[in-house]
C-alpha positions in Angstrom: 0.0 0.0 -0.1 1.1 3.4 -0.7 2.9 5.0 2.2 1.2 8.2 3.5 3.6 11.0 4.7 2.6 14.4 5.8 3.8 17.0 3.5 5.1 19.3 6.2 6.2 16.9 8.8 8.1 14.3 6.9 11.1 12.5 8.4 14.2 14.1 7.0 15.4 10.9 5.3 12.2 10.3 3.4 10.8 11.8 0.1 7.3 13.1 0.0 4.9 10.6 -1.5 1.6 11.9 -2.8 -1.1 11.5 -0.2 -4.2 9.5 -1.5 -6.6 12.1 -0.1 -5.0 14.8 -2.3 -5.8 13.0 -5.5 -8.6 14.5 -7.6 -7.7 13.8 -11.1 -10.5 12.1 -12.9 -8.0 9.7 -14.6 -6.2 8.6 -11.4 -4.9 5.1 -10.9 -6.2 4.6 -7.4 -8.5 1.6 -8.4 -5.5 -0.2 -9.9 -3.7 0.3 -6.7 -6.7 -1.0 -4.6 -6.7 -4.2 -6.6 -4.8 -7.4 -5.4 -1.1 -7.5 -5.5 0.6 -7.8 -8.9 4.0 -9.4 -9.4 6.4 -7.1 -11.1 8.0 -8.5 -14.3 11.6 -9.1 -14.2 14.3 -9.1 -16.7 14.4 -12.7 -18.0 18.1 -12.5 -18.7 18.8 -11.9 -15.0 21.0 -8.9 -15.9 20.9 -5.5 -14.0 21.0 -2.1 -15.5 24.3 -1.6 -13.7 26.5 -2.7 -16.6 24.4 -2.1 -19.6 22.7 1.3 -19.0 23.5 4.1 -21.4 20.5 6.4 -21.7 20.2 9.0 -24.6 19.2 12.6 -23.6 15.6 12.1 -24.5 13.6 15.3 -24.4 10.0 15.1 -23.2 8.8 18.7 -22.7 5.2 17.7 -21.6 6.7 15.7 -18.7 8.9 18.6 -17.6 5.8 21.0 -17.7 4.0 18.7 -15.2 6.1 20.1 -12.4 4.5 23.5 -12.4 2.4 24.1 -9.3 3.3 20.8 -7.6 4.7 20.2 -4.1 8.5 19.6 -3.9 9.1 15.9 -3.3 12.0 16.8 -1.0 10.7 19.3 1.4 6.9 19.2 0.6 6.6 23.0 0.1 4.6 24.5 -2.8 5.8 28.1 -3.1 5.4 28.2 -7.0 9.0 27.5 -7.7 8.9 23.7 -8.3 10.6 22.6 -11.5 11.7 19.3 -13.0 15.2 19.2 -11.7 17.5 16.9 -13.8 19.8 14.5 -12.0 23.2 15.7 -11.0 25.7 13.3 -9.7 28.3 10.7 -10.3 26.1 8.9 -12.9 25.1 12.0 -14.9 26.9 11.0 -18.1 25.2 7.3 -17.9 21.9 9.3 -18.1 22.7 11.2 -21.3 24.4 14.3 -19.9 27.0 15.9 -22.0 28.5 19.4 -22.5 25.5 21.7 -22.7 23.1 18.7 -22.6 20.9 17.8 -19.7 20.3 14.1 -18.8 17.2 12.2 -20.0 14.1 14.1 -19.0 12.6 11.2 -17.1 15.7 11.4 -14.7 14.3 14.5 -13.0 12.6 15.2 -9.7 10.1 17.8 -8.8 12.0 20.2 -6.6 11.5 23.8 -5.3 14.1 26.5 -5.7 16.0 25.8 -2.6 16.1 22.0 -2.9 17.1 22.3 -6.5 20.0 24.4 -5.6 20.9 21.8 -2.9 20.7 19.0 -5.4 22.7 20.8 -8.1 25.5 21.3 -5.5 25.5 17.6 -4.6 24.2 18.4 -1.2 21.6 15.7 -0.8 24.1 13.3 0.9 27.2 13.0 2.9 29.2 11.5 -0.1 28.6 11.2 -3.8 27.0 7.8 -3.4 24.6 9.0 -0.8 23.7 12.1 -2.8 23.1 9.9 -5.8 20.9 7.5 -3.9 18.8 10.4 -2.6 18.4 12.1 -5.9 17.4 8.8 -7.6 14.8 8.1 -4.9 13.3 11.6 -5.5 13.2 10.9 -9.2 11.4 7.6 -8.8 9.0 9.2 -6.2 8.2 12.0 -8.7 7.1 9.4 -11.3 5.1 7.3 -8.8 3.2 10.5 -7.6 2.4 11.4 -11.3 1.2 7.8 -12.0 -1.0 7.6 -8.9 -2.5 10.9 -9.7 -3.2 9.8 -13.3 -1.0 12.4 -14.9 0.9 9.7 -16.7 -0.2 6.3 -17.9 1.6 3.1 -18.2 1.1 -0.2 -20.1 2.3 -3.8 -19.9 5.6 -4.1 -18.1 5.6 -0.4 -17.1 2.2 -0.6 -15.5 3.2 -3.8 -13.5 6.4 -2.0 -12.5 4.9 1.2 -11.2 2.1 -0.6 -9.4 4.6 -2.7 -7.5 6.6 0.3 -6.6 3.6 2.1 -5.4 2.5 -0.7 -3.1 5.9 -1.3 -1.7 7.3 2.1 -0.7 8.7 0.7 2.5 10.9 -1.7 0.5 11.8 1.1 -2.0 13.1 3.2 0.9 15.5 0.5 1.9 17.0 0.1 -1.6 20.6 1.0 -2.0 22.0 3.3 -4.7 22.7 0.6 -7.3 19.0 -0.8 -7.0 17.6 2.8 -7.3 19.8 3.3 -10.3 18.2 0.1 -11.8 14.7 1.2 -11.1 15.2 4.7 -12.5 16.9 3.5 -15.6 14.0 0.9 -16.2 11.4 3.8 -16.0 13.3 5.9 -18.4 13.5 3.1 -20.9 9.8 2.6 -20.5 9.4 6.3 -21.7 11.6 5.6 -24.6 9.5 2.6 -25.6 6.2 4.4 -25.3 4.9 2.1 -22.4 4.8 5.3 -20.2 3.2 8.4 -21.7 1.5 11.7 -20.6 -2.2 11.7 -20.0 -3.9 14.7 -21.6 -7.6 15.4 -21.0 -8.3 11.8 -20.3 -6.4 10.4 -23.3 -3.0 9.1 -23.8 -0.9 11.3 -26.0 2.4 10.8 -27.6 5.2 12.2 -25.2 8.4 11.1 -26.8 10.0 14.0 -28.8 13.5 13.0 -29.4 17.1 13.3 -28.3 18.8 16.7 -28.0 20.1 19.3 -25.8 
């Protein structure tokens, strides 16, 4: 079941998950979450993303625009400064970052001005690995919140994967940096394959634009 955290009194080590009582969007996925448990599909090869990931800097403008007016997933505040903050950390180049090029747009978290500045200065953890772990957790939380609220839709493997994450937030919180890296990369690849897309006025629309700066 989705973990409920108060937006303004969250433990300092946990991201802000969307509270179910806040969901008002007509296309939300709460009914799917209330159904019985679903087994997440696994990579049949047994491989992890650790050795094979090399994301391209895919641009998804509609996904970035969804950050406007939302709560910060780090501090819970909503002061009108929340943006989609792209990952900054030791794995940046694995996620498509280059000179003058931001990482894949799915590798971004909804952060306010202050938390964005903290994230960009690698201040989310006591060391690069802890910072990366924290940032990846915030990125995954951002996509989970959008999925629960019905702002994005998922099909096939992506739907099973997101439902599993939403029902097991406690286990997610215990994941180490390599596991969170694997999860975030799988979500990004689902955007690239079209299994995750933006919902617009109750209908799924194409969200993939292409690769660029």
